[in-house]
C-alpha positions in Angstrom: -29.2 216.8 -83.3 -26.4 215.1 -81.5 -23.6 215.4 -83.7 -19.8 214.4 -83.1 -16.5 215.7 -84.5 -14.1 212.8 -84.6 -10.2 214.0 -85.0 -7.6 211.5 -86.5 -4.2 212.4 -86.2 -1.1 212.2 -88.4 2.3 210.5 -87.7 4.0 211.3 -84.3 1.0 212.9 -83.2 -1.9 211.8 -80.8 -5.6 211.9 -79.7 -5.2 214.9 -77.4 -4.8 217.2 -80.3 -8.5 216.9 -80.6 -8.4 219.4 -77.7 -7.8 222.3 -80.1 -10.9 221.4 -82.2 -13.2 221.7 -79.1 -13.3 225.4 -79.4 -14.0 225.3 -83.2 -17.1 222.9 -82.8 -18.8 224.2 -79.3 -22.1 222.7 -80.3 -20.5 219.2 -80.7 -18.8 216.4 -79.1 -15.1 216.3 -80.0 -13.3 213.0 -79.4 -9.8 212.2 -80.8 -8.8 208.4 -81.7 -5.3 207.0 -80.8 -4.7 204.4 -82.9 -2.5 201.6 -82.3 -1.4 200.2 -85.6 0.5 201.8 -88.8 -0.5 200.1 -91.9 -3.7 200.8 -93.6 -5.5 197.5 -93.4 -4.7 197.3 -89.7 -5.3 201.0 -88.7 -8.3 201.0 -91.3 -9.7 198.2 -89.1 -9.0 200.3 -85.9 -10.9 203.2 -87.1 -13.7 201.3 -88.8 -14.4 200.0 -85.6 -14.4 203.3 -83.7 -16.5 205.0 -85.6 -19.2 202.2 -86.4 -19.4 202.3 -82.3 -19.7 205.8 -82.3 -21.9 206.2 -85.1 -24.5 204.2 -83.1 -24.1 206.8 -80.2 -24.9 209.8 -82.5 -27.1 211.1 -85.2 -24.1 212.5 -87.2 -20.4 212.2 -87.7 -17.8 215.0 -88.9 -14.4 214.1 -89.3 -11.2 215.9 -89.1 -8.1 214.1 -90.1 -4.5 215.4 -90.5 -1.7 213.9 -92.9 -1.3 210.0 -93.1 -4.7 210.4 -90.5 -6.7 211.1 -93.7 -5.0 208.0 -95.6 -6.2 205.6 -93.0 -9.4 207.0 -92.6 -10.3 206.9 -96.5 -9.0 203.4 -96.1 -11.2 202.3 -93.2 -14.7 201.9 -95.2 -16.5 204.6 -93.3 -17.9 206.9 -96.2 -21.5 205.8 -95.0 -20.8 207.0 -91.6 -19.4 210.5 -92.2 -21.3 213.6 -92.8 -18.6 215.7 -94.0 -14.9 216.0 -93.7 -11.9 218.4 -93.1 -8.6 217.2 -94.1 -5.4 218.9 -93.3 -2.5 218.2 -95.2 -3.8 214.8 -96.4 -1.8 212.0 -97.9 -4.0 211.5 -101.0 -1.7 209.4 -103.1 0.3 206.7 -100.9 1.9 205.0 -103.7 3.5 208.0 -105.2 4.7 208.7 -101.8 6.2 205.2 -101.4 7.7 205.5 -105.0 9.3 209.2 -104.2 10.7 207.4 -100.8 12.4 204.8 -102.8 13.8 207.1 -105.2 15.4 209.0 -102.2 16.7 205.7 -100.5 18.0 204.5 -103.8 15.9 201.3 -103.8 14.2 199.6 -106.8 11.1 197.6 -106.8 12.9 194.6 -107.3 15.1 194.8 -104.4 12.0 195.8 -102.2 10.1 192.7 -103.1 13.4 190.4 -102.5 13.8 192.0 -99.1 10.2 192.5 -98.0 10.9 195.5 -95.7 14.0 197.9 -96.0 14.9 200.4 -93.5 16.4 203.8 -94.8 18.6 206.7 -93.6 15.1 209.0 -93.2 13.9 206.7 -90.5 11.0 205.3 -92.7 10.7 201.6 -93.2 9.9 200.7 -97.2 7.6 197.5 -97.2 6.6 195.7 -100.0 3.5 194.4 -98.3 2.5 198.1 -97.8 3.2 199.3 -101.7 1.3 196.0 -103.3 -2.0 196.9 -100.8 -2.3 200.6 -101.8 -1.9 199.2 -105.7 -4.7 196.7 -104.8 -7.0 199.1 -102.6 -7.1 202.6 -104.1 -8.8 205.0 -102.4 -12.6 205.3 -102.9 -13.8 208.5 -100.9 -17.1 210.1 -101.2 -17.6 212.2 -98.4 -18.2 216.1 -98.7 -14.4 217.0 -98.1 -12.8 220.3 -97.9 -8.8 220.0 -97.7 -6.4 222.4 -96.3 -2.8 222.4 -98.0 0.5 224.1 -97.5 2.3 225.5 -100.7 5.4 224.3 -99.0 4.0 220.6 -98.4 7.3 218.3 -99.0 5.3 215.0 -99.0 2.4 216.0 -101.5 2.9 217.8 -104.2 0.5 220.5 -105.5 -0.3 218.8 -108.3 -1.4 215.3 -106.7 -3.2 217.5 -104.2 -5.2 219.0 -107.1 -5.7 216.0 -109.2 -7.0 214.2 -106.2 -9.5 217.4 -105.3 -10.9 217.0 -109.0 -11.5 213.4 -109.0 -13.1 213.6 -105.5 -15.1 216.9 -105.7 -13.4 218.2 -102.8 -13.0 221.9 -102.1 -9.1 222.6 -101.8 -7.8 225.9 -99.7 -3.8 226.6 -100.1 -2.3 228.4 -97.4 1.1 230.0 -99.4 4.3 229.4 -97.5 2.1 226.6 -95.4 4.1 223.7 -94.3 3.2 220.1 -94.3 2.8 220.4 -90.4 0.7 223.5 -89.5 2.2 224.3 -86.3 3.1 227.8 -86.0 0.8 230.5 -84.3 0.3 231.9 -87.9 -0.5 228.8 -89.5 -2.7 227.7 -86.8 -5.0 230.7 -87.1 -5.3 230.2 -90.9 -6.4 226.6 -90.0 -8.6 227.8 -87.3 -10.4 230.3 -89.8 -10.6 227.8 -92.6 -12.6 225.4 -90.3 -15.0 228.3 -89.4 -15.5 229.4 -93.0 -16.3 225.6 -93.8 -18.9 225.5 -90.9 -20.4 228.5 -92.9 -20.5 227.3 -96.4 
């Protein structure tokens, strides 16, 4: 069987990160997608078009997605083309995250609706169109999925990730003291072991 692993990076990441996963999937081709847009409707379209093209070339596709890359993937309408997925620190409730950021910035919904876009001191632009989109397009994800979550994730609470896991029948693994960004030697060893155990299940 000709199988492909597609890696979709998080914010400030890049397709080159897919190189890390090649030794973990020696039986598969591994490619990374470098999306050029940053909204769920645009990036979802990019991902859908790329995966549709790849799906015509391979018998099966495994998705590995990081952080907001997982959120974009779940908004891409690719469920039927993915055999299974590995999500690392996924953003699973974008509405809640946007509302948190609005709270941090002291911005009300009325202000955001009136201004459309509001820059923040922590480098994120708040967008009314973005908030409206995620409310009007709830995530519909049916792919068998394994999730890796760090107990010190500062973007997604344990309650939020647990609720998503139960609703979508995903399997959750928690790394105690793990962060949203898995990057230290210890964290990457944990991630690698998690992938390998997932392949054996």
